[in-house]
N, C-alpha and C positions, 0 to 999 in steps of 0.2 A: 435085072437092071435097077429096079427100084431098091432091092436089097443092098446093092453095092453103094448107091447114093446114100442110103440110110446109114451104112457103116462109115462112109466118109464123113458124114455130119456128126456121128457119135464120137469119133476120135478127137476132134477139137474140143468137144464139150468135156471129155474126160481130162484132157490136158489143162483146160481152164480150171476145172474143179481141183486138180492136183496142185496147180499154182496157187489157187486160193487157199488151200489147206496149208501149204508151205508158208505162204505169207502170213496167214493167221497164226501159225505156230511160232514163227519168228517174232511177230508182234507180241504174242503172249509171253514168250521168253523175255523179250525186252521189257515188257510191262512188269513182269515178276521181278526181274533184276532191278528195275527202277524202284519198285516198291520196297524191295529188300534194302537197296542203297539208301532210300529215303528213311526207312525205319532205323537203319544203323546210324546214319548221319544225324538223325534226330535224337537218338538215345546213347550214342557212343562217340568218343573222339579217339581216333587211332593214329598210330605212327609206327613205322619200322625203323626210324632213326633213334635207336635205343640200344643200350648194352648193359651187361652186368658190371657192377662195380664192387670193390672191396677195399679195405685199408691195406696198403702195402707199406710196411715199415722198413726203412733202411737202417740196418744195424751198423753203428759206428763205434769206434773205440773211444773210451773216456780216459784212458791212460796210455802211456808209451811203454813199449817193451817188446820182448821176443815172444812169438806165438809158441806156446808149450804143447798144446794139443787141440785138435779139431774133432769134435764129437758128433758130427753129422755128415751126411752125404747130400749132394745136390738133389733137390726135389723130394726131400724126405719129409714125411708128416711128423710134426712135433707138437708137444703140449706146452702150455704156458708154464714157464719156470724151468724147462729143460735146459741143461748146460749145452751151449753151442761151441764156445771157444774158451780156452784158458790161456792166460798170459803169465809168463814167469814173473813172480812177485817178490823175488829176492830183494831188490832195491826198495820195494814198497814196504816190506817187513822191517827193513832197516830204518826207514823213515818213521814208521810207527814207534819203534824202540826209541829213536831220538826224540820224538814228540813226547813219549811217556817220561823220559828222563828230564826233558825241559819242564814238563808240568810239575814233577816232583821238586825240582830246583825252585820253581816259582812258589810252590806251597811252602817250602822251607824258608824262603826269603820273606814270605808273608808272616810266618810265625816269628821270625827274627824282628821284623819291623814292629809287629804288635807288642813284642816283649820290650823293645826299646821305647816305644810310645808309652807303655805302662810305667816303665822306670822313670821316664821324663815327667810323667804326670805326678808320680809320687814325689819326685824331687821338687816339682813346682809347688805341690801342697806343703812339703816340708819348709821350703823357702818362704811360703806365705805365712806359716806358723811362726817362723823365726822373725819375720817382719812385724808380726803382731806382738811378739815378745819385746822387741826393741821399742815398739810404740808404747808399751806399758812402762818401760824404763824411762822414756821421755817424760811420761806423766809423773813418775816418781821424782825424776830430777827437777822437773818444773816446780813441783810442790816444795822440794827442799830449797830451790832457788828463791821462791817466794818468801819462805820463812827466813832465809838468810838475809834477804833484802830488808825485811821488817826488823830483824835483830840489829842489823848494821845501822839502820835509821835511828832506832832507839839508843844504841850505844853512842851514835854521833851526837845526839841531843844531850845525853848524860855527860859526855866528855865536855861539851860546851858549858854545862852547868857545874862542872867540877865534881860530878857525882860518880864518875868512872875514871879509871886510870888509863894511861896511854896503852898500857899492855892489853887491857881488856878491849880497847878500841881496835888495836892491831889484830887481835885474835878474831874479832867479829869481821874485820875486813878480809882476813885470810879465809875465813869460813865462807864469805860471800864469793870470793874469787874461785874457791874450790867448787862451790855449787854451780857457779856460772860455767866453769870449765866442764863439769859433768853434764850439764844440760846441753851445751854446745856439742860435746862428744856424742851424746845420745841422739841428737838431731842428725849429726853427720852419719852415725851408724845406721839410723833409720833410712836415710836417703840411699845409702849404699845397699842396704838389705832390700829396699823396694826396687832399686834398679836391677839387682841380681835376681829377685823374684820375677820381675817382668821378663828378663832374659830367659830364665828357665821356663816360664810360661810360654813364651814365644817358641822356644825349642820344642816344648811338648806339643804345641799346635802343629809345628812343622812335621813332627813325627806322625801325628794323626793323619796329615795329608799324604804322607808316604804310605799309609795303610791303604788308602783309596787307590793309589798308583799300583801297589803290590797286588791288590785284589783284581784290578783291571788286567794286570799281567797274567794272573792265574786264569782268568776267563779267556784271554787270548791263547794261552797254551792249551787250554781245554778244547777250544775251537780248532786249533791246529791238529790236535790228536784225533778229534772226530773226523776232520777232513782227510787225514792220512789213512784212517781206518776205512772210510768210504772209498778212497782210491784203491785200497787193497781189495775191497769187495768187488770193485769194478774190474779187477783182473780176471774175474769169472763172468763171462758174458752169457746171460740167460735169454731164453726166448720170451718176448713180451706178450705173446698171445698163442692161442691154438692156431695151427695152420700148416703151411708148407714153407720150408726154408730153402732158398735157392740163390743163384747168382753169387756163389762163393768167390771171393776175390783175394784170398790169402792162402799161404801154405805154412806148414809147421816149420819153425825156425826163422821165419821172416820177422824182421823188425818193423813194428807198426807204430804210428804216431797218433796223437790225439785227433779225433774227428775223422780218422781215415775210414772209408767204407769197407765193411768186411763181408756182408751178405745182406739178403733181404728176406723178410718174412711176410707171407701173404696170409692175411686173416680171412680164410674162406669159411669161417664159422658164422660170419655175419655178412651176408651179401645183400645188395639192393640194386635197383635198376635206375639208371639215369636216362630219361627219355626226353628227347628234344622235340617239343611240339612247335608248330607254326604259331606265330603271334595271333593269327586269326582263330586259333582253336582254344586258346587259354581262357577265353571269356566264360566258357561253360565248366571248366575244370576247377573243382574246389578241393580243399584239403579234407581228407577223410573218405573220399569217394572210392568205391571198389574198382579194382583193376584186374582184368584177365591178362595173364602174361604167357606168351608162347615163345619158347627158346628154339632158335633155328636148329640147334644140334639135337634137340629132343622134341620134335614137333607133336608127338602124341602125348606128352606129359602136360597135365593141367596144373598150372600154378596160379595162385591168386595173390593179390596184394592190395595196398591202399596208397592213395596219394599222401605223401608225408610233408613235402614242402617245396616251395619254389626256390631256386638258387638265388634269384634276386637281380639278375641281369641277363642279357642275351649272351649266347655263346660267343659272338664276335668280340664282346668286351673282354673275354678271358683269353683271347688269342694273343700270340706273341707280338704280332703287328696288327693291331686293330685298324679297320678301314677308317680313313679320314675323308669325310664328305665336304670338308670346308674349302676344297679347291675349286668348287663350282661344277665339276664334272660328276654330276649325281645320277646314279642309276638305282632306282628303288628295287630292293631285294627283300623278300619276305624273311624276317628274322626268325630264329629259333630260340625258344625259352626252355632251358634245362629244368626238368622237374624230377625230384627224387621220389621214388616209389619203393616203399618197404614191402618185402615179401612176407606174407602172413601164413601161407599154407604151401609148403614144399614137400612133395613125397620123400619119405626117408631114403628110398633106394636111389634117389637122384641127387641128394644133398652133396655127397662127396664127389660127384661128377660135374658139379658146376664150378666154373672158373671165371674170374674177372675178364671182361673183354668179349664174352660171347654175345653174338647178335641176338636181339630180342624184338618181338612184335608185341605192342601193348594196346589194350582196348579199355578205355576208361568209361565206366558207366556214369553218364551225366544226368540220368533221370532217376 
């Protein structure tokens, strides 16, 4: 009887000890989790609101024409400079030929204008020399007129004193009239030569201004030729980067216009992470801090990076319809700050398997 009572008393004691062990174990686990969470929260800032990003280049046509050939398949890996699409350039070659002919014509016109300007300058110089020669004639005529006036004055005095005959006086008077006429003619000829010289000089200056105009026309034709050659080069569309070409939107023989989308190229040779942290987390995050990156598609792959930059505004400010809190109906929501994280160490076997848009978990070391 006593043994039975002892057994009955021992059973509750065992149950109590078992409960105590369970409770102690649970408390220990909670404590360990709390300690781990505290250590992580004190040394790391984490978020799973993140994804891989890359440059996605939309390939558009720079010229109009018919698609001659498409040299890629959707989702094909390409290298920078690979030919993607060629456009029929018959019209473009014709434009280049026309531009070349127009340039040659402009150059010939420039030579002609320069030749005319040179001839006009020579004529102006010759006219100036002729004017100078006439000026010397004036000086000679003026000297003879002065002498004739003196001779006439003396002859007039001699006639009054009966020391000269009337015939001598008449000869002196005629000589004075001839000298006066020669002087007046030389003056008139000088005025005419000066006016002619000025006109030729003005014509020469006008020809020189035409040289500037012709030179400007040559430069314009050269620019048109360069533009037409560039347009012909754009008839061959090249890949702007290493990556994957996709989203083909044209077919061979299709007529395309300027700025028409043709395909897209994804530059997967340079990937980064855009992580959206809560505004309460960014206080500890600094540029240059080390980041552990885990990609959901490859959970066992270890990738590291560093904080590169803040985008500069909350994600809401970049949305198509940003929220407007000026109506008075305000509900406070924790905002997200996009941060760019550059990948610094990616395993080689994983590089070609990473694509923009993959979900990412990031852990920033803030200590």
